[in-house]
C-alpha positions in Angstrom: 76.0 102.8 117.7 73.5 100.7 116.4 71.6 100.1 113.1 67.6 98.7 112.9 67.7 95.7 109.8 63.8 94.8 109.1 62.3 93.5 105.9 59.2 95.2 104.3 59.0 97.0 107.5 58.7 94.0 109.9 60.8 91.5 111.7 63.3 94.8 113.0 66.6 93.6 114.8 68.7 95.8 116.1 72.8 95.3 114.6 75.6 96.6 117.0 78.5 98.2 115.2 81.2 95.1 114.4 85.1 94.9 114.3 86.8 94.6 111.4 89.4 91.9 112.7 92.1 92.2 109.9 93.7 95.2 107.7 93.6 92.7 104.4 90.3 92.3 104.5 89.9 96.2 103.9 92.3 96.0 101.3 90.5 93.2 99.8 87.0 94.9 100.1 88.3 98.0 98.5 90.1 95.9 95.5 86.6 94.0 95.0 84.2 97.2 95.6 86.5 100.2 94.9 83.0 102.2 94.9 82.7 102.0 98.3 85.6 104.7 98.3 83.4 107.7 98.3 85.5 109.8 96.0 82.2 110.9 94.0 81.2 113.0 96.7 84.5 115.1 95.6 83.2 115.3 91.7 80.0 112.8 90.7 81.7 111.0 87.9 84.7 109.7 89.5 85.4 106.5 89.2 87.9 104.3 91.4 89.6 101.3 89.7 92.4 99.8 92.0 95.1 98.2 90.3 97.3 96.3 92.3 97.2 95.4 96.0 100.7 95.6 97.9 102.7 97.9 95.0 106.2 97.2 95.4 108.3 100.9 96.3 111.8 101.8 97.6 109.9 102.4 100.9 108.1 99.1 101.1 104.8 97.8 99.6 101.7 100.4 99.1 98.4 98.4 100.2 96.5 99.5 97.2 97.3 101.5 94.1 94.3 102.9 92.0 93.4 105.2 89.3 90.2 107.5 88.3 89.0 107.9 85.2 90.7 111.2 85.0 94.0 109.2 85.1 95.1 110.6 88.5 96.6 108.0 90.8 96.0 106.7 94.2 97.8 105.1 96.8 95.4 104.1 99.3 96.6 102.6 103.0 94.6 100.9 105.0 95.0 100.9 109.0 93.0 99.3 111.5 92.3 101.8 114.7 93.9 99.3 116.9 97.2 99.2 115.0 100.1 101.0 117.0 101.2 102.2 113.2 98.2 104.3 112.7 99.4 107.3 113.9 102.4 107.5 111.6 99.7 106.1 108.5 100.0 109.7 107.2 103.9 109.8 106.7 104.0 106.4 105.6 101.4 107.3 102.8 103.8 110.1 101.5 106.7 108.4 101.9 105.7 106.0 99.4 104.5 108.6 97.1 108.1 110.5 97.3 109.3 106.8 96.2 107.0 105.9 93.7 108.0 109.5 92.4 111.4 109.4 92.4 112.5 106.0 91.8 109.8 105.2 88.4 112.6 106.6 85.9 110.7 104.6 83.0 106.9 104.9 82.6 107.2 101.9 80.8 108.6 99.9 83.3 106.0 100.6 85.7 103.2 99.8 82.9 105.2 96.3 83.2 105.0 96.1 86.5 101.2 96.9 86.9 101.1 94.5 84.0 102.1 91.4 86.0 100.1 92.4 88.9 97.0 92.4 86.9 97.8 89.3 84.9 98.1 87.9 87.9 94.7 89.2 89.1 92.9 89.2 86.4 94.5 87.8 83.6 94.6 91.0 81.4 96.6 93.8 80.8 96.7 96.7 82.6 95.6 98.6 79.0 93.0 95.9 78.9 91.9 96.1 82.8 91.1 100.4 82.3 89.6 99.6 79.0 87.3 96.6 80.4 86.3 98.6 84.1 85.7 102.1 81.8 84.2 100.8 78.4 86.9 103.3 77.2 88.1 102.9 73.4 91.6 102.6 73.1 92.1 106.1 72.3 90.6 107.4 75.9 92.7 104.6 77.4 95.9 106.1 75.6 94.6 109.6 77.3 94.0 108.1 80.7 97.7 106.5 80.4 99.1 109.4 79.4 97.9 111.5 82.0 98.9 108.9 84.4 102.2 109.1 83.5 102.4 113.1 83.5 101.0 113.0 87.0 103.3 110.6 88.5 106.2 112.4 86.5 105.4 115.2 88.5 104.6 113.9 91.8 100.7 114.9 91.5 99.6 112.2 93.8 96.5 111.4 95.5 96.5 109.9 98.7 93.9 108.1 100.6 93.8 106.7 104.2 91.1 104.3 104.8 90.1 102.8 108.5 87.7 101.3 110.4 87.9 104.2 113.2 89.1 107.6 112.3 90.5 109.9 116.1 89.8 113.8 115.2 93.5 114.6 115.3 93.7 112.4 111.9 91.1 114.1 110.9 92.5 117.5 111.7 95.9 116.7 110.7 94.2 116.0 107.3 91.9 119.2 107.1 95.3 121.0 107.5 97.3 119.1 104.6 95.1 119.9 102.2 94.8 123.5 103.2 98.6 123.9 103.0 99.7 121.9 100.1 99.2 121.0 96.5 98.3 117.5 96.9 95.1 115.8 98.0 94.8 113.6 100.9 91.6 112.1 102.0 90.4 110.0 105.0 87.8 107.3 105.1 86.3 105.8 107.8 84.3 102.1 107.1 81.5 102.3 109.9 81.1 98.6 109.3 78.1 96.0 110.6 77.3 92.3 110.2 74.1 90.3 110.4 74.2 87.0 109.4 75.4 86.5 106.1 74.9 90.2 105.6 77.6 93.1 105.7 76.6 96.8 106.1 79.5 99.1 105.5 78.8 103.1 105.8 81.8 104.9 104.1 82.6 108.3 105.4 84.8 110.7 103.4 87.3 113.5 105.4 89.4 116.0 103.5 87.1 117.2 100.7 85.9 120.5 103.1 88.9 121.8 101.2 87.9 123.3 97.4 91.3 123.9 95.7 92.1 125.5 92.4 93.2 123.3 90.1 93.4 124.5 86.7 93.1 122.2 83.6 97.2 122.3 83.6 97.6 120.9 87.0 95.3 118.1 86.5 97.9 116.9 83.8 95.9 118.3 80.9 93.7 115.5 81.1 91.4 116.9 78.2 88.2 115.7 79.9 85.2 118.4 79.7 82.1 118.9 80.2 79.8 118.3 77.6 76.3 120.1 76.9 73.6 118.0 75.5 73.7 119.7 72.3 77.1 118.4 72.1 76.5 115.1 73.0 73.6 114.5 69.9 75.8 116.1 67.6 78.9 113.6 68.6 76.4 110.6 68.3 75.2 112.0 65.4 78.0 112.2 63.2 79.5 108.9 64.8 76.7 106.6 64.4 74.5 104.9 61.7 71.2 106.5 61.2 69.6 103.3 62.8 71.8 103.8 66.0 71.3 107.4 66.1 67.5 106.8 66.0 67.7 104.5 68.3 69.9 106.8 70.5 67.5 109.5 70.4 65.1 107.3 71.6 66.8 107.0 75.2 67.9 110.4 75.1 64.1 111.7 74.6 62.9 109.4 77.2 65.7 110.5 79.8 65.1 114.5 79.2 60.9 113.8 79.3 60.9 111.3 82.5 64.3 111.8 84.4 64.4 114.0 87.6 67.6 115.4 85.7 70.5 114.5 82.8 73.8 114.1 84.0 76.1 114.9 81.2 79.6 113.2 81.3 83.3 114.6 80.9 84.6 112.3 78.2 87.5 112.9 76.6 86.6 112.2 73.0 83.1 110.9 73.6 80.1 112.5 75.4 78.0 110.6 77.7 74.5 111.1 79.2 72.4 109.2 82.0 69.0 109.9 83.3 68.5 110.4 87.3 65.5 109.6 89.3 66.3 110.4 92.7 63.3 108.4 94.3 65.8 105.3 92.8 68.9 107.1 93.3 70.7 110.6 93.6 73.0 108.8 90.6 72.4 108.1 86.5 70.8 104.3 86.5 72.5 103.9 83.0 75.1 105.8 80.7 74.6 106.1 77.1 77.9 107.3 75.2 77.9 109.2 71.5 79.7 105.9 70.4 76.6 103.5 71.1 77.7 101.9 74.2 74.9 101.5 76.7 76.0 100.8 80.5 73.1 100.0 83.1 75.3 101.4 86.2 74.1 98.5 88.6 77.4 99.3 90.5 75.8 102.4 91.7 72.5 100.9 92.7 73.5 100.0 95.9 72.9 102.5 98.6 69.3 101.8 99.5 67.0 98.8 99.6 65.0 100.7 97.1 68.1 101.4 94.3 69.0 97.4 94.8 65.5 95.8 94.6 65.3 98.5 91.3 68.8 96.9 90.4 67.7 93.3 90.6 64.2 94.1 88.7 66.3 96.0 86.2 68.7 93.2 85.7 66.0 90.4 85.3 64.1 92.7 82.9 67.1 93.4 80.2 67.7 89.8 80.1 64.1 88.7 79.9 64.0 91.4 76.9 67.4 89.2 75.1 70.1 91.5 76.3 72.3 88.7 78.0 74.1 90.4 80.8 75.9 87.5 82.6 75.1 87.5 86.3 78.6 88.2 87.4 77.9 92.0 86.0 75.0 92.4 88.5 77.0 94.5 91.0 79.2 96.2 87.5 79.1 98.3 84.9 78.4 95.9 81.7 78.9 97.7 78.8 76.4 97.2 75.4 77.2 97.6 72.0 74.6 99.4 69.4 74.4 96.1 68.0 72.8 94.7 71.3 70.3 97.3 72.5 69.5 99.5 69.7 66.5 96.9 68.3 65.6 96.9 71.4 65.5 100.9 72.9 61.7 100.7 73.0 61.4 97.4 75.2 64.3 98.8 77.3 62.0 102.1 78.0 59.1 100.1 78.6 61.5 97.7 81.4 62.5 101.2 83.0 59.0 102.7 82.9 57.7 99.4 84.4 60.3 99.6 87.4 60.2 103.3 87.9 56.6 104.2 88.7 55.7 102.2 91.3 58.9 103.5 93.1 57.7 107.0 92.9 55.3 106.5 96.1 58.3 104.7 98.3 
């Protein structure tokens, strides 16, 4: 298969599918770009964080160990199609899961091991890494970690098989196991293209065809819930000062009136909303939480040329109005306190409107 790359409708170049030479590349790529594993196809607001690579177990090292914002634990195994061990990757992953479940006698020791990885990788504790990535308050971090502990104790682990190419037998096996088991196992295929310095990866998720009846209890009693718009406004009014709530309401009203839809969050102790402009992205361009934290969702704005151009322009405009977002955050989800953005609510709206209007005709 090949794809066509062009710029502004000119200079089209045919690019053939490329080969990923090393499994370490896959591991490093998902570590730096966890959003590339399309778990959002299962549930829209899932965000995956990779906590450790080569995490040790009694059965050997797990390629990547991750967690999502609900406290679900993920064992991620990477294999290249030309690897002779690829047919054993499902058994290998389950073996790691069983070992992790059986031999973690003290959850505190598990966290200490994770701490060593996050300290080495990012010079922060595992709690700080979770807090920084999701923008959680201390209580939300506590709930997430409690859910991880409950999931691990009960053997509720999710498995992801990541390969550059999947065969039909592996897809059928994963579908069969999901249909006939209480755990979840998914396969992700990376279709990889390289043109000059640009890399293009098209991820495809398999295994989500089976929709299981998962109760709140089997999800570790995560206490996450779907907020209503009225609950979000009420919580913000109770939490924020009048000045900050007025700014919150300005962004809320703009989102309701101008957005194609309003995406409401599933937080534990704080609600959130985000406007969706479908001609830009099927996901919200920013998230505003009831504690006043505003997060431009730069990390989601990268699936199309339109979304990426919007992201870059939004980053520039937000800095022009004085929000001072570091350039290292342009592909992430920076957190802005109400002290930083509230007095600039009108300017933020003007910046978004300026960028959205020209794209409506694209």
